[in-house]
C-alpha positions in Angstrom: 16.1 -39.8 56.9 15.1 -40.3 53.2 12.1 -40.7 51.6 12.0 -44.6 52.0 12.7 -44.4 55.6 10.2 -41.8 56.0 7.4 -44.2 54.7 8.5 -47.4 56.6 9.0 -45.6 59.8 5.6 -43.4 59.5 3.9 -44.4 62.7 6.9 -43.6 64.9 7.5 -40.2 62.5 4.2 -38.9 62.8 4.4 -37.7 66.4 7.3 -35.8 65.6 5.8 -34.3 62.6 3.0 -33.0 65.1 5.3 -32.0 67.9 7.2 -29.8 65.5 4.4 -28.6 63.4 1.3 -28.2 65.5 -0.7 -27.0 62.9 -0.9 -30.2 61.0 -3.9 -32.1 61.7 -4.4 -35.7 61.8 -6.4 -35.4 58.5 -3.3 -34.0 57.0 -0.9 -36.4 58.6 -3.3 -39.0 57.0 -2.9 -37.5 53.9 0.7 -37.1 53.8 1.0 -41.1 54.7 4.9 -41.1 54.9 5.3 -39.2 51.1 7.6 -36.2 51.7 6.4 -34.2 49.3 3.0 -34.3 50.4 4.3 -33.1 53.7 6.1 -30.4 52.4 3.0 -29.1 50.2 1.0 -29.5 53.7 4.1 -27.1 55.5 3.3 -24.6 52.7 -0.3 -25.0 52.7 -0.6 -24.4 56.9 2.7 -21.8 57.8 2.2 -20.1 54.5 5.7 -21.1 53.4 7.5 -20.7 50.4 8.3 -24.0 48.9 12.0 -23.9 49.7 11.3 -22.6 53.0 9.0 -25.7 53.3 12.0 -28.0 52.0 14.5 -26.6 54.4 12.3 -26.8 57.2 11.8 -30.7 56.2 15.7 -31.1 55.7 16.2 -29.8 59.4 13.7 -32.1 60.9 15.2 -35.0 58.6 18.6 -34.1 60.1 17.4 -33.9 63.5 15.7 -37.1 63.6 19.3 -38.8 62.0 20.9 -37.1 64.8 18.9 -38.4 67.5 18.5 -42.0 66.0 22.4 -41.9 65.8 22.4 -41.0 69.4 20.0 -43.8 70.5 22.4 -46.2 68.4 25.2 -44.9 70.8 23.3 -45.5 74.1 22.5 -48.9 72.6 26.2 -50.4 73.0 26.6 -52.5 76.2 29.8 -51.6 77.6 31.4 -54.1 79.7 
């Protein structure tokens, strides 16, 4: 998931973000609005992470989201 994908799929991703980081408020998510740099800033603010830690947390989230998308794609294949 890159920055463009985050913006494009923002409504689908918000729930996952809220599950991953429960301290993010609905107002935070509205402010972030699909912008990865704002998300990283909010992670720093809400969790007290250093910037490098917040960036790593976000990369881990992206990796897991990409993996889940790949798994869904594999199960979408119809087998005869």
